[in-house]
PLY file of the C-alpha trace (Angstrom):
ply
format ascii 1.0
element vertex 232
property float x
property float y
property float z
element edge 231
property int vertex1
property int vertex2
end_header
58.17 89.20 -29.33
56.67 86.22 -27.57
53.13 87.25 -28.71
54.37 87.64 -32.26
55.90 84.15 -32.19
52.61 82.57 -31.04
50.76 84.46 -33.72
53.11 83.17 -36.40
52.72 79.56 -35.12
48.93 79.74 -35.16
48.92 81.30 -38.65
51.20 78.55 -39.93
48.96 75.79 -38.54
45.85 77.39 -40.05
47.51 77.77 -43.46
48.63 74.14 -43.39
45.08 72.97 -42.59
43.61 75.01 -45.45
46.21 73.69 -47.86
45.56 70.09 -46.81
41.79 70.53 -47.23
42.32 71.89 -50.70
44.18 68.71 -51.65
41.22 66.44 -50.73
38.92 65.96 -53.72
35.23 65.60 -53.12
33.78 62.39 -54.53
32.05 62.98 -57.85
28.28 62.62 -57.87
28.37 61.56 -61.54
28.00 57.87 -62.35
30.61 56.28 -64.59
29.56 56.15 -68.22
28.28 52.75 -69.37
28.23 51.43 -72.88
24.76 51.27 -74.37
23.80 47.81 -75.61
22.61 47.50 -79.18
18.79 47.60 -79.46
17.17 44.17 -79.86
16.11 43.33 -83.40
12.36 43.74 -83.89
10.22 40.73 -84.78
8.88 40.97 -88.31
5.66 39.22 -89.39
5.20 38.83 -93.12
3.73 36.67 -95.86
6.61 34.63 -97.26
7.46 33.95 -100.86
5.84 30.64 -101.88
5.90 28.21 -104.78
2.80 26.00 -104.85
2.20 23.33 -107.52
-1.58 23.26 -106.84
-3.38 26.48 -105.90
-6.96 25.56 -104.96
-8.41 29.07 -105.10
-9.96 31.88 -103.04
-12.57 31.34 -100.34
-15.97 32.84 -101.12
-16.57 33.94 -97.50
-13.17 34.14 -95.81
-11.32 35.47 -98.90
-8.39 33.28 -97.91
-6.08 31.79 -100.52
-6.20 27.99 -100.25
-3.40 25.66 -101.41
-3.50 21.88 -101.88
-0.87 19.79 -100.09
0.20 16.81 -102.20
1.60 13.48 -101.03
5.29 13.21 -101.88
8.79 12.25 -100.83
10.88 14.79 -102.76
10.87 18.23 -101.04
11.21 19.93 -104.43
7.69 18.73 -105.37
5.94 20.20 -102.32
4.79 23.67 -101.38
8.09 25.51 -101.04
8.14 28.43 -98.60
11.14 30.78 -98.57
12.36 31.95 -95.17
14.05 35.41 -95.10
17.56 35.63 -93.55
16.92 35.51 -89.81
18.67 35.61 -86.45
17.72 32.71 -84.16
14.67 30.57 -84.91
11.96 31.86 -87.22
8.35 30.72 -86.74
6.30 29.46 -89.67
2.53 29.65 -89.10
-0.31 28.34 -91.23
-3.83 26.93 -90.93
-4.34 23.30 -91.91
-7.61 21.95 -93.30
-8.97 18.68 -94.61
-10.31 18.39 -98.16
-14.00 17.57 -98.43
-15.62 16.56 -101.72
-19.04 18.06 -101.15
-22.04 16.32 -102.69
-25.53 17.71 -102.13
-27.00 14.40 -103.30
-25.10 12.37 -100.70
-26.23 14.81 -98.02
-29.88 14.35 -99.03
-29.43 10.56 -99.03
-27.84 10.60 -95.57
-24.63 9.06 -96.92
-22.33 12.10 -96.71
-20.64 11.28 -93.38
-16.83 11.37 -93.66
-14.13 11.33 -91.00
-10.79 12.70 -92.30
-7.37 12.56 -90.60
-4.62 14.11 -92.72
-0.93 14.15 -91.78
1.62 16.39 -93.49
5.33 17.05 -92.96
7.37 20.26 -92.84
10.81 19.51 -94.28
14.01 21.36 -95.03
14.97 21.13 -98.70
17.64 18.53 -97.84
14.87 16.21 -96.62
15.27 16.82 -92.87
11.89 16.53 -91.15
11.31 19.61 -88.98
7.74 18.88 -87.84
4.53 16.99 -88.55
1.04 18.49 -88.52
-2.33 16.74 -88.27
-5.90 17.86 -88.87
-8.87 15.70 -87.85
-12.47 16.49 -88.88
-15.95 15.04 -89.39
-18.41 16.00 -92.11
-22.19 15.53 -92.17
-23.62 18.59 -93.90
-22.66 21.88 -95.57
-22.64 23.70 -92.21
-19.51 21.70 -91.28
-17.50 23.28 -94.09
-15.11 26.13 -93.33
-15.72 27.83 -96.68
-16.46 27.24 -100.35
-13.90 27.95 -103.07
-14.77 30.03 -106.10
-13.96 29.21 -109.71
-15.89 25.95 -110.04
-18.80 24.62 -112.07
-21.09 23.99 -109.11
-24.12 26.08 -108.08
-22.99 29.63 -107.37
-19.73 29.02 -109.27
-18.04 27.10 -106.46
-15.81 24.03 -106.56
-16.86 20.64 -105.19
-13.65 20.53 -103.11
-14.02 22.56 -99.92
-11.85 23.12 -96.83
-13.09 21.68 -93.55
-11.52 22.14 -90.13
-9.16 24.93 -89.14
-6.06 23.72 -87.26
-3.49 26.43 -86.39
0.08 25.18 -86.87
3.34 26.82 -85.67
6.76 25.41 -86.55
10.18 26.65 -85.40
12.58 27.07 -88.32
16.31 26.91 -87.44
18.59 29.83 -88.27
20.47 27.91 -90.97
17.29 26.94 -92.91
16.26 29.35 -95.67
13.38 27.34 -97.21
10.98 24.55 -96.26
8.66 22.23 -98.14
5.19 21.05 -97.14
4.42 17.50 -98.25
1.51 15.19 -97.53
2.24 11.89 -95.76
-1.10 10.08 -95.50
-4.84 10.54 -95.35
-7.11 8.25 -93.33
-10.83 8.40 -94.12
-13.90 6.68 -92.71
-17.16 6.79 -94.67
-20.38 4.81 -94.59
-18.62 2.41 -96.95
-15.70 1.78 -94.54
-12.12 2.96 -93.95
-9.57 3.89 -96.59
-5.95 5.10 -96.55
-4.31 7.30 -99.21
-0.51 7.56 -99.55
0.02 7.64 -103.34
2.49 10.37 -104.44
0.85 13.29 -106.20
-2.52 12.92 -104.46
-3.85 16.06 -102.70
-4.77 15.16 -99.12
-4.96 18.47 -97.23
-5.25 22.24 -97.66
-3.36 25.16 -96.10
-4.11 28.87 -95.80
-2.99 31.97 -93.82
0.74 31.32 -94.25
2.97 33.77 -92.34
6.55 33.90 -91.08
7.78 35.62 -87.89
11.49 36.35 -87.67
14.19 38.71 -86.46
16.17 40.03 -89.41
19.78 38.88 -89.61
22.42 41.64 -89.65
23.77 42.45 -93.11
26.81 40.44 -94.13
30.10 42.24 -93.61
31.91 43.23 -96.78
35.32 41.73 -97.21
38.17 44.20 -97.57
39.73 44.10 -101.04
42.94 42.11 -101.20
46.09 44.22 -101.26
48.07 44.09 -104.48
51.53 42.71 -104.11
54.32 45.05 -105.14
56.47 43.73 -107.98
0 1
1 2
2 3
3 4
4 5
5 6
6 7
7 8
8 9
9 10
10 11
11 12
12 13
13 14
14 15
15 16
16 17
17 18
18 19
19 20
20 21
21 22
22 23
23 24
24 25
25 26
26 27
27 28
28 29
29 30
30 31
31 32
32 33
33 34
34 35
35 36
36 37
37 38
38 39
39 40
40 41
41 42
42 43
43 44
44 45
45 46
46 47
47 48
48 49
49 50
50 51
51 52
52 53
53 54
54 55
55 56
56 57
57 58
58 59
59 60
60 61
61 62
62 63
63 64
64 65
65 66
66 67
67 68
68 69
69 70
70 71
71 72
72 73
73 74
74 75
75 76
76 77
77 78
78 79
79 80
80 81
81 82
82 83
83 84
84 85
85 86
86 87
87 88
88 89
89 90
90 91
91 92
92 93
93 94
94 95
95 96
96 97
97 98
98 99
99 100
100 101
101 102
102 103
103 104
104 105
105 106
106 107
107 108
108 109
109 110
110 111
111 112
112 113
113 114
114 115
115 116
116 117
117 118
118 119
119 120
120 121
121 122
122 123
123 124
124 125
125 126
126 127
127 128
128 129
129 130
130 131
131 132
132 133
133 134
134 135
135 136
136 137
137 138
138 139
139 140
140 141
141 142
142 143
143 144
144 145
145 146
146 147
147 148
148 149
149 150
150 151
151 152
152 153
153 154
154 155
155 156
156 157
157 158
158 159
159 160
160 161
161 162
162 163
163 164
164 165
165 166
166 167
167 168
168 169
169 170
170 171
171 172
172 173
173 174
174 175
175 176
176 177
177 178
178 179
179 180
180 181
181 182
182 183
183 184
184 185
185 186
186 187
187 188
188 189
189 190
190 191
191 192
192 193
193 194
194 195
195 196
196 197
197 198
198 199
199 200
200 201
201 202
202 203
203 204
204 205
205 206
206 207
207 208
208 209
209 210
210 211
211 212
212 213
213 214
214 215
215 216
216 217
217 218
218 219
219 220
220 221
221 222
222 223
223 224
224 225
225 226
226 227
227 228
228 229
229 230
230 231
Protein backbone atom coordinates (compact mmCIF):
# COMPACT_ATOMS: atom_id res chain seq x y z
CA UNK A 1 0.00 0.00 0.00
CA UNK A 2 2.80 2.37 0.88
CA UNK A 3 4.43 1.83 -2.57
CA UNK A 4 1.11 2.46 -4.26
CA UNK A 5 0.68 5.74 -2.34
CA UNK A 6 4.11 7.01 -3.44
CA UNK A 7 3.34 6.05 -7.00
CA UNK A 8 0.10 8.00 -6.93
CA UNK A 9 1.88 11.08 -5.47
CA UNK A 10 4.58 11.03 -8.14
CA UNK A 11 1.99 10.57 -10.92
CA UNK A 12 -0.02 13.51 -9.59
CA UNK A 13 3.03 15.80 -9.52
CA UNK A 14 4.01 14.81 -13.06
CA UNK A 15 0.47 15.40 -14.37
CA UNK A 16 0.36 18.82 -12.70
CA UNK A 17 3.68 19.80 -14.31
CA UNK A 18 2.48 18.75 -17.76
CA UNK A 19 -0.76 20.64 -17.32
CA UNK A 20 1.07 23.79 -16.21
CA UNK A 21 3.44 23.61 -19.19
CA UNK A 22 0.52 23.31 -21.53
CA UNK A 23 -0.89 26.57 -20.16
CA UNK A 24 2.29 28.56 -21.03
CA UNK A 25 2.07 29.97 -24.55
CA UNK A 26 5.21 30.25 -26.58
CA UNK A 27 5.91 33.78 -27.80
CA UNK A 28 4.86 34.24 -31.42
CA UNK A 29 7.66 34.71 -33.93
CA UNK A 30 5.35 36.81 -36.14
CA UNK A 31 5.75 40.58 -36.09
CA UNK A 32 2.66 42.67 -35.47
CA UNK A 33 1.04 43.91 -38.66
CA UNK A 34 1.82 47.53 -39.53
CA UNK A 35 -0.22 49.82 -41.67
CA UNK A 36 1.35 50.52 -45.04
CA UNK A 37 1.85 54.23 -45.74
CA UNK A 38 0.40 55.61 -48.95
CA UNK A 39 2.98 55.72 -51.79
CA UNK A 40 4.51 59.16 -52.36
CA UNK A 41 3.10 61.03 -55.33
CA UNK A 42 5.41 60.90 -58.34
CA UNK A 43 6.93 64.10 -59.71
CA UNK A 44 5.52 64.96 -63.13
CA UNK A 45 7.47 67.04 -65.66
CA UNK A 46 5.40 68.53 -68.46
CA UNK A 47 5.04 71.44 -70.84
CA UNK A 48 2.40 73.72 -69.35
CA UNK A 49 -0.48 75.41 -71.09
CA UNK A 50 0.62 78.91 -72.13
CA UNK A 51 -0.90 82.09 -73.51
CA UNK A 52 1.71 84.32 -75.17
CA UNK A 53 0.86 87.67 -76.79
CA UNK A 54 4.06 87.66 -78.90
CA UNK A 55 5.42 84.36 -80.25
CA UNK A 56 8.80 85.07 -81.84
CA UNK A 57 9.13 81.80 -83.76
CA UNK A 58 11.11 78.56 -84.06
CA UNK A 59 14.89 78.35 -83.87
CA UNK A 60 16.58 77.25 -87.08
CA UNK A 61 19.21 75.16 -85.26
CA UNK A 62 17.82 74.36 -81.82
CA UNK A 63 14.19 73.95 -82.98
CA UNK A 64 13.11 75.66 -79.77
CA UNK A 65 9.98 77.78 -79.64
CA UNK A 66 10.93 81.33 -78.65
CA UNK A 67 8.55 83.82 -76.98
CA UNK A 68 9.00 87.57 -76.48
CA UNK A 69 8.65 88.96 -72.95
CA UNK A 70 7.02 92.39 -72.97
CA UNK A 71 7.39 95.18 -70.43
CA UNK A 72 4.18 95.58 -68.42
CA UNK A 73 2.50 96.08 -65.07
CA UNK A 74 -0.75 94.16 -65.56
CA UNK A 75 -0.23 90.37 -65.19
CA UNK A 76 -3.03 89.73 -67.69
CA UNK A 77 -0.87 91.27 -70.47
CA UNK A 78 2.15 89.02 -69.91
CA UNK A 79 2.98 85.46 -70.87
CA UNK A 80 0.47 83.50 -68.81
CA UNK A 81 1.52 79.99 -67.77
CA UNK A 82 -1.07 77.65 -66.25
CA UNK A 83 0.09 75.49 -63.34
CA UNK A 84 -1.72 72.12 -62.95
CA UNK A 85 -3.29 71.34 -59.52
CA UNK A 86 -0.33 70.37 -57.36
CA UNK A 87 0.62 69.23 -53.86
CA UNK A 88 3.35 71.35 -52.27
CA UNK A 89 5.45 73.71 -54.37
CA UNK A 90 5.66 73.24 -58.12
CA UNK A 91 8.81 74.30 -60.00
CA UNK A 92 8.59 76.43 -63.13
CA UNK A 93 11.67 76.20 -65.37
CA UNK A 94 12.56 78.16 -68.48
CA UNK A 95 15.58 79.52 -70.36
CA UNK A 96 15.95 83.29 -70.52
CA UNK A 97 17.66 85.09 -73.41
CA UNK A 98 18.37 88.64 -74.48
CA UNK A 99 17.05 90.01 -77.78
CA UNK A 100 19.70 90.98 -80.30
CA UNK A 101 18.89 92.96 -83.44
CA UNK A 102 21.47 91.47 -85.75
CA UNK A 103 22.95 93.68 -88.46
CA UNK A 104 25.60 92.29 -90.79
CA UNK A 105 26.50 95.84 -91.83
CA UNK A 106 27.21 96.96 -88.25
CA UNK A 107 29.36 93.86 -87.76
CA UNK A 108 31.43 94.72 -90.85
CA UNK A 109 31.79 98.33 -89.65
CA UNK A 110 32.92 97.22 -86.19
CA UNK A 111 29.97 98.99 -84.56
CA UNK A 112 27.89 95.95 -83.54
CA UNK A 113 29.01 95.71 -79.90
CA UNK A 114 26.04 95.59 -77.50
CA UNK A 115 25.85 94.75 -73.81
CA UNK A 116 22.31 93.73 -72.73
CA UNK A 117 20.98 93.26 -69.19
CA UNK A 118 17.29 92.32 -69.12
CA UNK A 119 15.23 91.89 -65.95
CA UNK A 120 11.83 90.18 -65.90
CA UNK A 121 9.37 89.28 -63.15
CA UNK A 122 7.38 86.12 -62.42
CA UNK A 123 4.06 87.16 -60.88
CA UNK A 124 0.90 85.51 -59.63
CA UNK A 125 -2.18 86.79 -61.44
CA UNK A 126 -3.09 88.93 -58.41
CA UNK A 127 0.16 90.87 -58.93
CA UNK A 128 2.24 89.17 -56.21
CA UNK A 129 5.89 89.05 -57.27
CA UNK A 130 7.19 85.48 -56.91
CA UNK A 131 10.67 85.95 -58.39
CA UNK A 132 12.88 88.05 -60.65
CA UNK A 133 15.17 86.72 -63.37
CA UNK A 134 18.10 88.43 -65.10
CA UNK A 135 20.09 87.64 -68.22
CA UNK A 136 23.32 89.49 -69.06
CA UNK A 137 25.11 89.15 -72.42
CA UNK A 138 27.56 90.79 -74.81
CA UNK A 139 27.38 90.75 -78.61
CA UNK A 140 30.17 91.34 -81.13
CA UNK A 141 29.50 88.96 -84.02
CA UNK A 142 27.11 86.28 -85.28
CA UNK A 143 28.99 83.56 -83.38
CA UNK A 144 27.69 85.10 -80.12
CA UNK A 145 24.08 84.36 -81.05
CA UNK A 146 22.33 81.34 -79.55
CA UNK A 147 20.25 80.72 -82.68
CA UNK A 148 18.46 82.39 -85.58
CA UNK A 149 14.67 82.44 -85.86
CA UNK A 150 12.92 81.38 -89.03
CA UNK A 151 10.09 83.20 -90.77
CA UNK A 152 11.87 86.46 -91.56
CA UNK A 153 12.87 88.42 -94.64
CA UNK A 154 16.62 88.22 -94.03
CA UNK A 155 19.12 86.01 -95.88
CA UNK A 156 18.12 82.38 -95.45
CA UNK A 157 14.61 83.42 -94.39
CA UNK A 158 15.59 84.37 -90.84
CA UNK A 159 14.46 87.27 -88.65
CA UNK A 160 16.74 90.13 -87.64
CA UNK A 161 15.82 89.53 -83.98
CA UNK A 162 17.82 86.66 -82.51
CA UNK A 163 18.19 85.15 -79.02
CA UNK A 164 21.53 85.59 -77.28
CA UNK A 165 22.57 84.10 -73.95
CA UNK A 166 20.99 81.06 -72.31
CA UNK A 167 20.21 81.57 -68.61
CA UNK A 168 18.43 78.65 -66.88
CA UNK A 169 15.74 79.88 -64.46
CA UNK A 170 13.87 77.86 -61.79
CA UNK A 171 11.06 79.36 -59.72
CA UNK A 172 9.11 77.74 -56.86
CA UNK A 173 5.35 78.12 -57.33
CA UNK A 174 3.25 77.90 -54.13
CA UNK A 175 0.52 75.29 -53.82
CA UNK A 176 -2.29 77.86 -53.94
CA UNK A 177 -1.09 79.46 -57.23
CA UNK A 178 -2.61 78.00 -60.40
CA UNK A 179 -1.17 80.46 -62.97
CA UNK A 180 1.71 82.91 -63.30
CA UNK A 181 2.58 85.76 -65.64
CA UNK A 182 5.98 86.69 -67.06
CA UNK A 183 6.45 90.44 -67.52
CA UNK A 184 9.46 92.52 -68.48
CA UNK A 185 10.69 95.13 -65.98
CA UNK A 186 13.63 96.88 -67.67
CA UNK A 187 16.36 96.51 -70.24
CA UNK A 188 19.76 98.17 -69.87
CA UNK A 189 21.92 98.37 -73.00
CA UNK A 190 25.39 99.69 -73.74
CA UNK A 191 26.44 100.26 -77.34
CA UNK A 192 29.20 102.23 -79.04
CA UNK A 193 26.79 105.16 -78.89
CA UNK A 194 26.38 104.97 -75.09
CA UNK A 195 23.96 103.55 -72.50
CA UNK A 196 20.18 103.37 -72.78
CA UNK A 197 17.36 102.10 -70.55
CA UNK A 198 14.01 100.73 -71.78
CA UNK A 199 10.97 100.47 -69.47
CA UNK A 200 8.06 101.49 -71.74
CA UNK A 201 5.04 99.13 -71.43
CA UNK A 202 4.54 96.91 -74.46
CA UNK A 203 8.21 96.85 -75.49
CA UNK A 204 9.76 93.38 -75.92
CA UNK A 205 12.97 93.21 -73.87
CA UNK A 206 13.76 89.49 -73.48
CA UNK A 207 13.00 86.03 -74.86
CA UNK A 208 12.13 82.73 -73.18
CA UNK A 209 12.20 79.11 -74.35
CA UNK A 210 12.13 75.54 -72.95
CA UNK A 211 9.25 76.17 -70.54
CA UNK A 212 8.45 73.20 -68.26
CA UNK A 213 6.66 72.60 -64.97
CA UNK A 214 7.57 69.98 -62.33
CA UNK A 215 4.89 69.10 -59.81
CA UNK A 216 3.29 66.41 -57.67
CA UNK A 217 -0.33 65.96 -58.66
CA UNK A 218 -2.88 67.01 -56.04
CA UNK A 219 -5.33 64.30 -54.91
CA UNK A 220 -8.75 64.50 -56.56
CA UNK A 221 -11.27 66.63 -54.71
CA UNK A 222 -13.65 64.66 -52.51
CA UNK A 223 -17.24 64.60 -53.69
CA UNK A 224 -19.73 66.05 -51.29
CA UNK A 225 -22.49 63.72 -50.16
CA UNK A 226 -25.90 64.79 -51.46
CA UNK A 227 -27.97 66.64 -48.90
CA UNK A 228 -30.69 64.55 -47.27
CA UNK A 229 -34.24 65.56 -48.10
CA UNK A 230 -36.26 66.66 -45.14
CA UNK A 231 -39.39 64.65 -44.50
CA UNK A 232 -42.59 66.68 -44.67
